[in-house]
N, CA, C and O atoms as a DFTB+ gen file, in Angstrom:
260 C
 N C O
     1  1      10.600      14.035      -5.862
     2  2       9.438      13.971      -5.751
     3  2       9.081      15.217      -5.407
     4  3       9.768      16.084      -4.868
     5  1       7.294      15.269      -5.960
     6  2       6.768      16.262      -7.113
     7  2       5.921      16.477      -6.118
     8  3       5.532      15.489      -5.496
     9  1       5.358      18.032      -5.671
    10  2       4.685      18.178      -4.574
    11  2       3.111      17.715      -4.891
    12  3       2.262      17.960      -4.033
    13  1       2.861      17.277      -5.700
    14  2       1.507      16.184      -5.964
    15  2       1.383      14.654      -5.693
    16  3       0.416      13.893      -5.649
    17  1       3.008      14.457      -5.494
    18  2       3.000      12.600      -5.753
    19  2       2.565      13.032      -3.577
    20  3       1.687      12.357      -3.040
    21  1       3.378      14.217      -2.679
    22  2       3.827      13.993      -1.396
    23  2       2.261      14.036      -1.308
    24  3       1.489      13.083      -1.197
    25  1       2.013      15.229      -1.377
    26  2       0.015      15.660      -0.954
    27  2      -0.589      13.876      -1.780
    28  3      -1.310      13.691      -0.799
    29  1      -0.758      13.042      -2.348
    30  2      -0.902      12.060      -2.645
    31  2      -0.590      10.884      -1.672
    32  3      -1.413       9.992      -1.467
    33  1       1.078      10.936      -0.872
    34  2       1.417       9.751       0.101
    35  2       0.712      10.446       1.524
    36  3       0.339       9.717       2.444
    37  1       0.604      11.691       1.572
    38  2       0.206      12.261       2.953
    39  2      -1.077      11.651       3.059
    40  3      -1.471      11.027       4.044
    41  1      -1.870      11.904       1.754
    42  2      -3.190      11.949       2.358
    43  2      -3.540      10.194       2.756
    44  3      -4.408      10.011       3.609
    45  1      -2.907       9.048       2.177
    46  2      -2.869       7.781       1.753
    47  2      -2.153       6.881       3.535
    48  3      -2.350       5.777       4.042
    49  1      -1.159       8.332       4.015
    50  2      -0.888       7.736       5.132
    51  2      -1.358       8.720       6.426
    52  3      -0.664       9.060       7.384
    53  1      -2.601       9.025       6.173
    54  2      -3.826       8.943       6.827
    55  2      -4.690       8.780       6.998
    56  3      -5.144       8.946       8.130
    57  1      -5.398       8.375       6.022
    58  2      -6.045       7.338       5.886
    59  2      -6.056       6.018       6.570
    60  3      -7.047       5.440       7.016
    61  1      -4.430       5.496       6.600
    62  2      -3.833       4.538       6.845
    63  2      -4.072       4.550       8.677
    64  3      -4.197       3.556       9.392
    65  1      -4.082       5.925       9.079
    66  2      -3.445       6.259      10.613
    67  2      -5.350       6.160      10.839
    68  3      -5.634       6.034      12.030
    69  1      -6.015       6.181      10.331
    70  2      -7.552       6.611      10.561
    71  2      -8.004       5.180      10.855
    72  3      -8.722       4.933      11.824
    73  1      -7.631       4.363      10.118
    74  2      -8.240       2.889       9.702
    75  2      -6.931       1.973      10.839
    76  3      -6.750       0.800      11.164
    77  1      -6.411       2.993      11.069
    78  2      -5.530       1.513      12.568
    79  2      -5.848       2.741      13.703
    80  3      -5.445       2.205      14.735
    81  1      -6.196       3.681      13.973
    82  2      -7.275       4.044      15.080
    83  2      -8.551       2.838      14.984
    84  3      -8.655       1.900      15.774
    85  1      -9.241       3.042      14.118
    86  2     -10.710       1.818      13.834
    87  2     -10.586       0.375      14.453
    88  3     -11.408      -0.297      15.076
    89  1      -8.644      -0.002      13.888
    90  2      -8.689      -0.972      14.555
    91  2      -8.188      -0.834      15.465
    92  3      -9.079      -0.035      15.753
    93  1      -7.459      -0.814      16.459
    94  2      -7.048      -0.736      17.578
    95  2      -8.251      -0.238      18.629
    96  3      -8.216      -0.602      19.804
    97  1      -9.171       0.502      18.189
    98  2     -10.511       0.437      18.826
    99  2     -11.224      -0.967      19.094
   100  3     -11.641      -1.514      20.115
   101  1     -11.177      -1.405      17.404
   102  2     -11.380      -2.742      18.072
   103  2     -11.166      -3.995      19.000
   104  3     -11.782      -4.849      19.638
   105  1      -9.505      -3.426      18.566
   106  2      -9.210      -4.675      19.314
   107  2      -9.289      -4.500      21.005
   108  3      -9.049      -5.490      21.695
   109  1      -9.562      -3.476      21.512
   110  2      -9.950      -2.777      22.304
   111  2     -11.666      -3.683      23.019
   112  3     -12.034      -4.169      24.088
   113  1     -12.126      -3.511      21.907
   114  2     -13.457      -3.488      22.102
   115  2     -13.597      -5.329      23.030
   116  3     -14.283      -5.592      24.017
   117  1     -12.556      -6.399      22.130
   118  2     -12.962      -7.723      22.237
   119  2     -12.711      -8.577      23.376
   120  3     -11.588      -8.358      23.830
   121  1     -13.395      -9.534      24.049
   122  2     -12.913      -9.908      25.533
   123  2     -11.849     -10.707      25.250
   124  3     -11.865     -11.723      25.945
   125  1     -11.264     -10.664      24.770
   126  2      -9.457     -11.074      24.598
   127  2      -8.931     -10.587      24.250
   128  3      -8.710     -10.920      23.086
   129  1      -8.234      -9.474      24.678
   130  2      -7.397      -8.629      24.026
   131  2      -5.908      -8.993      23.465
   132  3      -4.964      -9.164      24.237
   133  1      -5.832      -9.058      22.568
   134  2      -4.249      -9.461      21.586
   135  2      -2.875      -8.686      22.244
   136  3      -2.041      -8.086      21.565
   137  1      -2.853      -8.780      23.146
   138  2      -1.196      -7.310      22.650
   139  2      -0.829      -7.565      22.526
   140  3      -0.326      -7.407      23.638
   141  1      -0.088      -8.185      22.009
   142  2       1.081      -8.066      20.661
   143  2       0.861      -7.196      19.581
   144  3       1.556      -6.270      19.163
   145  1      -0.633      -7.812      19.046
   146  2      -1.787      -6.851      17.429
   147  2      -1.531      -5.618      18.168
   148  3      -0.858      -4.636      17.853
   149  1      -2.410      -5.952      19.527
   150  2      -2.331      -4.151      19.382
   151  2      -0.951      -3.127      20.037
   152  3      -0.989      -1.898      20.092
   153  1       0.164      -3.955      20.469
   154  2       1.353      -2.797      20.330
   155  2       1.507      -2.706      19.067
   156  3       1.673      -1.620      18.511
   157  1       1.447      -4.736      17.950
   158  2       2.315      -3.632      16.082
   159  2       1.435      -2.604      15.797
   160  3       1.976      -1.863      14.976
   161  1       0.617      -2.317      16.016
   162  2      -0.833      -1.520      14.967
   163  2      -0.981       0.249      16.019
   164  3      -1.681       1.225      15.745
   165  1       0.239      -0.011      17.521
   166  2       0.229       1.507      18.217
   167  2       1.705       1.912      17.704
   168  3       2.048       3.082      17.531
   169  1       2.627       0.663      17.458
   170  2       3.683       0.979      16.660
   171  2       3.409       1.263      14.623
   172  3       4.313       1.863      14.042
   173  1       2.856       1.049      14.249
   174  2       2.866       1.567      12.960
   175  2       2.124       2.503      12.781
   176  3       1.985       3.085      11.705
   177  1       1.338       2.862      14.217
   178  2       0.358       4.096      13.815
   179  2       1.654       4.926      13.889
   180  3       2.043       5.101      12.734
   181  1       2.528       5.541      14.831
   182  2       3.228       6.073      15.100
   183  2       4.590       5.949      14.214
   184  3       5.560       6.706      14.261
   185  1       4.452       5.048      13.571
   186  2       5.966       5.308      12.003
   187  2       4.838       5.954      11.242
   188  3       5.359       6.782      10.494
   189  1       3.205       5.954      11.052
   190  2       2.765       7.221      10.329
   191  2       2.988       8.370      10.824
   192  3       3.738       9.180      10.279
   193  1       2.462       8.557      11.753
   194  2       2.505      10.181      12.664
   195  2       3.842      10.819      11.920
   196  3       3.914      11.931      11.397
   197  1       4.957       9.742      12.021
   198  2       6.109       9.874      11.902
   199  2       6.669      10.607      10.142
   200  3       7.439      11.496       9.779
   201  1       5.679       9.530       9.409
   202  2       5.871       9.688       8.170
   203  2       5.138      11.179       7.609
   204  3       5.648      12.022       6.872
   205  1       4.091      11.178       8.086
   206  2       3.059      12.394       7.741
   207  2       4.075      13.749       8.189
   208  3       4.527      14.571       7.393
   209  1       4.236      13.737       9.288
   210  2       5.441      14.968       9.862
   211  2       6.272      15.213       8.681
   212  3       6.138      16.284       8.090
   213  1       7.213      14.238       8.223
   214  2       7.967      14.760       7.513
   215  2       7.733      14.931       6.204
   216  3       8.552      15.587       5.560
   217  1       6.536      14.362       5.530
   218  2       6.261      14.638       4.353
   219  2       5.425      15.814       4.436
   220  3       5.171      16.369       3.367
   221  1       4.941      16.307       5.513
   222  2       4.493      17.747       5.980
   223  2       5.354      19.006       5.646
   224  3       4.848      20.118       5.488
   225  1       6.523      18.784       5.561
   226  2       8.189      18.972       5.696
   227  2       8.506      19.295       4.913
   228  3       8.869      20.460       4.750
   229  1       8.519      18.327       3.979
   230  2       8.638      18.478       2.648
   231  2       7.937      19.988       1.638
   232  3       8.404      20.694       0.744
   233  1       6.545      19.939       2.421
   234  2       5.434      20.577       1.471
   235  2       6.433      22.228       1.703
   236  3       6.361      23.215       0.972
   237  1       7.238      22.069       2.852
   238  2       7.240      23.413       3.329
   239  2       8.430      24.213       2.790
   240  3       9.514      23.633       2.726
   241  1       8.348      25.299       2.455
   242  2       9.673      26.079       1.545
   243  2      10.595      26.386       2.708
   244  3      10.368      26.855       3.823
   245  1      11.960      25.887       1.971
   246  2      13.198      26.248       3.428
   247  2      12.963      28.229       3.390
   248  3      13.184      28.920       2.396
   249  1      12.683      28.528       4.174
   250  2      13.070      29.900       4.959
   251  2      14.798      30.319       5.655
   252  3      15.349      29.813       6.633
   253  1      15.161      31.089       4.993
   254  2      16.522      32.198       5.502
   255  2      16.138      32.512       6.276
   256  3      14.990      32.822       5.956
   257  1      16.354      32.805       7.803
   258  2      15.942      33.662       8.873
   259  2      16.892      34.483       8.409
   260  3      17.096      35.565       8.958
């Protein structure tokens, strides 16, 4: 995978992560909170965080100590 492609995927994942923040906050403000949906959003957000970290690691060159 090329660096440019990795950077593009990181940007998409970060955008999706921010969108989930907004969706989670909107769910919390509703009079009746759908706890199942809230948990799904939170799990998806964690998966995105992990994906972002993995992709960022791919951009860092291996340095032999």
